[in-house]
C-alpha positions, -999 to +999 in steps of 0.1 A: -068-653-615-069-632-648-038-641-658-044-679-654-072-678-675-064-654-701-029-668-706-047-707-706-023-719-678-031-753-670-011-765-636+011-743-614+044-751-596+053-729-571+090-729-566+104-715-531+074-698-529+052-697-499+012-700-512-013-688-485-051-707-481-064-678-496-042-677-529-046-721-526-079-717-527-087-693-558-063-718-576-087-744-567-118-728-578-099-723-609-096-758-610-058-757-613-036-783-601-009-767-580+025-785-570+052-768-542+091-771-542+111-760-513+085-758-479+054-775-468+024-757-479-009-765-465-037-777-487-013-788-520+016-815-526+051-803-514+089-817-522+113-802-503+152-808-483+154-805-447+174-772-450+188-776-415+199-811-415+216-806-448+236-777-435+247-795-405+256-825-427+278-797-448+294-790-412+301-817-400+319-828-435+343-803-426+345-809-391+354-846-400+384-835-424+400-818-390+383-781-392+380-764-362+376-727-374+348-727-397+324-698-402+289-698-421+290-672-450+248-669-458+215-648-466+209-617-447+182-630-417+162-600-424+158-609-463+145-643-458+131-661-484+101-678-482+104-711-458+132-697-441+159-712-457+183-690-447+182-692-407+176-731-411+212-733-428+229-712-397+208-734-377+221-763-389+254-750-389+256-742-355+240-774-344+271-793-355+295-768-337+280-774-309+273-810-314+317-811-319+320-785-290+336-757-311+330-720-308+301-700-321+317-667-319+319-648-350+312-675-370+288-658-391+289-635-417+254-623-441+250-603-475+229-615-507+221-648-516+244-651-545+274-647-559+284-613-554+270-616-515+293-645-513+321-623-526+315-594-502+311-615-471+343-639-479+364-601-483+353-591-446+353-629-432+394-637-446+408-599-443+415-607-409+448-627-412+450-636-374+416-646-369+410-663-404+392-693-410+402-723-425+369-739-434+334-721-450+301-734-449+281-713-474+247-707-474+245-721-514+266-728-542+267-693-558+277-677-522+305-706-522+318-689-557+316-657-546+339-672-516+362-691-537+370-657-563+375-636-532+396-660-514+420-662-545+420-626-548+433-624-512+461-650-523+443-681-505+452-712-525+418-735-526+419-762-507+454-757-492+444-727-471+406-726-472+379-753-474+346-743-491+316-764-497+282-753-506+246-762-506+226-767-538+242-783-567+245-756-586+254-762-623+285-742-621+294-762-590+316-784-615+327-758-633+349-743-600+358-779-583+328-772-555+321-794-529+287-794-522+257-807-508+238-817-542+200-814-535+191-821-577+172-794-584+167-811-616+147-844-598+128-820-581+115-803-609+107-837-628+091-848-599+068-815-594+059-816-634+051-855-630+028-847-601+013-817-618+008-839-651-014-868-626-035-844-612-044-833-650-047-867-660-072-876-632-055-881-601-061-851-588-073-848-550-079-814-535-072-828-498-038-839-510-013-818-491+012-845-487+050-832-482+081-853-496+114-848-482+139-856-502+177-867-498+202-846-502+240-862-514+277-849-507+296-845-536+330-843-530+352-822-556+384-800-552+374-774-528+377-792-496+408-810-480+421-812-443+433-781-428+472-778-432+491-780-400 
């Protein structure tokens, strides 16, 4: 409360951060508009993507290309982000495998939700040439970039030997030629700012806890292709 008042904060945008009922009420008492990005929060307007559906579609992209040996490299389930992003994306991945009749065994490798984590988990997943997957669904674009780095160190060509797809729409994705499920983060930020400004302009309804689920687009680049025969 002191920080918000002392620093002259006019509004709050909570990014992938769950806010409790008590915290929402304290902000309301200070007459501070608040908007959330990342998941539904009771008592405030929010924007998010469907993480389960997004991961399912990412996996389906590899399946449609002909891949049957696919693994998911994602975040540690014991270090969940708010809104359970890690487990929701794993769930979507496994839904797609199940629908396609593909095996679930040894399909998940977890580490930190960043480039270094992706690199470490890829070394584990790709080192056994006898059981090496041909496709990787990464829990984030940063993880995917780590996977691509590790794959090249292991002498694997992308996408000839390994197809990799990420989730997010990270600015580095284009540089790496990464196929991704693009959630267009800048669009989410713009929408949240517009909502906060509207509240500051007088369109503030304290009972508004509307939730808008945003579309995610498949952006195909150079990191995915049919598996080699």
